[in-house]
N, C-alpha and C positions, 0 to 999 in steps of 0.2 A: 504494500500500500504506500502510495507516495505521500510526501509531507503535506501536500495540498489536500489530499483526501482525508488524512488524519485531522488536519486543522478544520476542515469542513465538518467532519463528524463531531468533533469537540464543540464546534460552534452550534451545531444543531442541538446537541444535548444541553448545552448551557441555555439556549433559547427556550427549550422545552421547560427546563427547571425554572427559568425566570418567569415564563408565562404562567406556570402552575402556581408559583409564589404569588404573583399578582392576582391571579384568579382566586386563590384561597383567602386573600384578605380584602378582596374588592367588595364594593357595595352590591347588594342584591340586584340581580338583573344582568350582570356581566359574566355570569358563570357559563352561560350557554352561547353557542354561536348562532342560535336561532333567535333573531330579533325582528319584531314586526311592528308596524304602526296600525292605528285604527282608522276607519273611514272618517273623513271630515266632511261636514256639510255646512252651508251658510245658513245660520238661523235655525229655528226649530222646524221640524217636519209635521205635517198633519198627523192626527192620531192614527188613522188607518195605515198610513205608510210606515210610521214609526213602529207599530206593533207587528205588521207583516214582515218588515225587513230586518228588524233588530230585536224587539222584545221576545217574540215567539221563538225565533231561532237562537236567541241568546248571544247577540253580537253587540259589542260596545260601539258607540258612535260619539264623535266630538261635534257639538253644535257651536260653530264659531260666531262670536259677536251676537249671541242669541238674546242677551238681556241688556244691551246698551240703552234701550229705551225704557227699562224698568225704573220706576221712581227710586227704588233701593240703590240701584247703580249710580244714579245721578245725585242722590241726596246724602248718602250715609258716610259723611266724613266724621272724624272723631269729634270735631266741634259740634256738628249737628246732633250726634248721638248723645254727647255729654249734656247738651243743652235741653234735652227733652225732660220735662218734669218727672216723668215716670222712672227715668234712669236712676234717680237718687234712692228710690225705695225698692226697685226691682232687684232681686237677688239672683246671682248666677253662680253656677258651679265652675270652679277653676282648677285645672290640673296642675300639679307641681312638676315642672319639667316639660320642656317642649319636645324631647325625645320620649315617645310614649313608653311607659313601663306600667303595666296594669297592676303591679303590686304597690305602686306609689300612691300617696294619699291625695286628697283634694281639699279645697277650702271654699268657703262661700263668701262672696263679696257683693256689694252693690254694683250694678252695672257701671255707674259713673266712676266708682272707685277703681274698678278694673281698668277702665279707659285711662285713668290718671296714671297708672303704674305699669301697664303691660309692656311698654317699650323698654323699661329698665329692669324688669325681672324675668326670670325663667319660668313663665307661666303661660297657660293656654286655656282659653275659655271654650268649652265644648258643652253646649246646653241647648235646650229647646229654644226655638226662635221666639223672642218675647212677643206677646200678643199685641203690644202697642207699636210694634214694627211690622207685623204681618200684613197690614193693609198696604204697605209699600211694595209687596211682592206678589204680582199676579201669578195665577196658575199658568205654567208654560203651555203654549199651543199644543205640544205633543201629548199633554196629559189632560187637556181641557175637554173632557167627555164625562157625562154623568156617571157612567159605569166605572170609569177609572177613578174619578173623585171619590166614589164609595170605597175604593181600595186604599185610600191614603192612610198611612200609619203614623207619620210624624214629620216635622220639619225641624232641622237642627242648625244652629249657628256655630261656625268655627272661626275663632277670632284670635289672632296672635301678631307678634312682631316679626314673624318669619323664622326660618331655620327649624321648623317642626318636622318630626319624622314619626310616622305611625309604625306599629308592628305589622308584620305580614299576617294577613287575616282574610276572612270573607264575611260578608253580611248575608243574613237570611232574608233580606228584603231586596226588591228592585230599587235602584238608586239613580237619581240625577243630582249631580253636584254642580252648583253654579258659583263661579268665582267673581266677586265684586271688586276686589283689589288684590294686587300682588301677582305672583306666579305660583303654579303648582306643577309638580311632576308626579305622574302615576306610573308605577310599574305593575303590570297585571299578568295573570295567567288564566287560561280558560279553565272552567270548572271540570272539564273533561280530563285534565291532567290527573285529578284524583287527590284527595287530601293527604294520603300517605306519601305519595311521590313528592309533593311539595312541602312536606314536613309540617303539616298542621298538627301539632303535638300537645296543645294545651286545651283544657276545657274552656269553652267560650269562643271556640273557632278561630284560634290564632296560633302563631308559631313562636317558639323560643329563640329562633335564629336572630342574630344581631344583623339588622338590615344594612348596617354600614360596614360590617367586617365579617363576611361569611366564612365560616370554617367548613370548607368543602369536604373534608374527610368526615365530618360529623353530619353534613347535610348533602350527600352526594346526588340526591334526586334533582337538584337544580342544574346539574350538568346537562341533563337531557330535557329540560323544560323550555318550551317556547314562551318567550316573554313579549309582552306588548308594551310599548313605551308611548306615553302621552304627555305632551307639554301644553299646559293651559295658561292663557293670558286673561287678564281682567275682561269680563264680558262674555267669556266662554262657559259652556255647560257640557258636562260629560255624563253619558249614560253608562253606568256600571251594572252589568247584568247580575241578577240573583246568583249567589254562590261563586262569583268570579273572585279569585284570589288577588289581593292587591296590597301595596304599600304606597303611602303618599308622603311627599315632602313639600315644603312651602318655602318661598323666598320673598323677602320684602314684607312690609306691613300687609297683613293677609286677612281677608274677611270673605267667608263663603257661607252659602246656605245650601243644605242638601235636602231633598225630598225623598222620603222612603214610602214605597207603596207595596202592598202585598202581591205576591206572585199570582199571576193570572195568565194561563197559557192558551186562552181562547180569544179570538179576535173580538174586541168589544164592539157593540152596536151603539153608535153615537147619533145624537140629533144635532141641534145647533150648539155652537159654543156658549159657554155660560159666562165668560168674561169675569169670573170671580177672582178675588184676591185670597191670600191664605188665611186671613182673619175670618173668612166666611166658610172655612172648611171644618166639618165635624170629623175629627179623627176617631177611628172606630174603636169598638169595645175591646179593651186589652185582655179580658178574660177569655173572650172568644179566640183571640189570636194565640193565647197560651195553649188552647186545645188544638187549634188548627195547625200551628207551625210544626210540631213534631211529626205530623203526617208528611209534610213536605221534606223534613229532614230525612225520614226513612226513604222516601222516594228518591231524594237526591243521592243517597248512598247506593240505592239500587241502580240508578242510571249511570253514575259516574265511577263506581267501582267496577262496573261490568259494562260491556258494550251493548247496551239495550237502548232501543229507540224510545224517545220520549212518548210518542203516540201509542206505543205498545206497553207502557209501564202502568201497572195497576197495584193496588194494595188490597189484601184480603182482610177478612174480619179479625183474624188473630193478630196480625200486625197492627191493624187500626186500634184494636183494644189495647195492646201493649203500649203503643205510642201515646195514646190519650191518657191511659192510666198513669204512665210515668210523668207526663206533663202536669197532671192534676196533683200528683204527689209532690213534685218539685216546687209547685206554686202554692202549696198549702191549701188547696181546694179539696176539702175532705167530704163535702156533702153530696158529691155526685156518685151514684151507685153504679154497679155493673149493668143494671137494667137501663139506667140513663144512657150509658155509652152505647148499648145496643140500640136504643131509640135513635141516637144520633146517626149511627151507621145506617139504619133503615130509612131515615129521612133522606140520606144522600144517595142510597142505592136505588136510583129511579127505575132501572130495568130489572131489579130484584134478582140479580144473578150472583149475589154474595161477593162481588168484587167491585171496587171503586176505580173508575178510570179517571183521566185528567179532568174531563168536563164535570164529572160528578164531584170531584174534590173541589174544583172551582166553585161549585154551587154552594159550598160552605159560606162563601162570601155574600150570599144572599141573606144570611143571618135569619134562618127560620125562627119564629117566635119561641118554638120549643127549646132551642139552644139557649137563648137568653134566660128563659124562665128557669131552666135547670141550673145555669151558672150562677144566677143571682138569687136562688132560693133562700140562701141564708140571710139575704138582705131584705126579704119581703116581710 
C-alpha cells in the first residue's frame, strides 16, 4: 500500500471519528441524514382543504403570514399588555427555567409583574390565554367551522424573552401554533416512527434525551429517524398533527398562542363561517375528554407500533373497557360503574357489531347526554 493510500485511509477514519463525535453531542435533529421540510402555504386554507390535505392524512403545514391582520398581532406589545387593567390582578403560571425540565417547579405571578421581569430572569410563562385577551384572537379560517369549534380543547399563551427549549415530546391533541413575535424552530418526526424508536421514555409522553446534547449511544433510534425542520417568523402559524413528535426552541422576545382541538378523523361538514373570536368559544367538558382520550391512545399504539391503516383500525369492547376504566381510575372518577362503561360502548357502536371504528369513536365528540349524566352524577 502506498503512502498516499495509507494517508487517505487514516484521513477517512479520522473523519468518521470526528463526524461521530459531532453527531453524538449535537442538538437533536442532526443525528440522521434524512432531513425534510414541511409544505408552506400563504395564509390559512379553507376548512375542507385543510382537513382533506393535512389533518386527515396527518401532515404538518406552515401557514405563512397567516395572522398579520389579527388584532393580537398588531396590538400586543409589552406596553399595551402591561397597561390593561386586568393585567394587575390576573395570575399566570410561570416556569422556572427556559430550558424545559418537567421536574422543575413553577410560580404564580400577576401578568403585569411577569411582563416587568421576564426579560431579566430565566422564566417562561406557559398558561391559558387570558380571557381579557381572547377577543383579540379570531378563530383561524382553517378551523372556522361549527363542527371543528365543538372540538376545541384549549388555547395557551407562550411568553418569554427567547432562548427557550422544550423537551422532545408529543401532544395528544391536534395543534396550530401561531407566532406573534420573535422566531421559533421546530424539529419534528412523524408519529409513524413509533414512540420506542424515538425514545419517548417518560410518563407524560416525553423523552429524557437532552435536546441540545444527544448521547447517540444511549439514544440510537435517532440515527434512522426522518426529521422535519420548520423555521417560523412572526405572523406564521404551524399545524402540528396529533401525536407528531417535536421539540421547539425560540429566539428573541417571543409570544405565541396555540390552539388545541380534539382528534377528528372525519371530514367535517361546515356551513358559513362564524367569524368568532376565542372569547366566544366554549371549551369542552374535561371529564368527557378524560374518558375519550385513552381510547385514542390505544388506537395510536395500534396504528403506529404496527403497520395498520388508519381506516382499518378498530377497538373492541375489552380494550375500550380497559382504556376507560384506567382513565377513570387515574382521574379519581370513582362513581362510574362497569355497567356505565358498557352503556357508553353501546351508545357508540351504531352498527352493533361489538367493534368501534374511527367514525364511531369520532361520534364520542357529539357528547351524548348519557355520557355527561354519568360523568357528573356525583355533582347532581
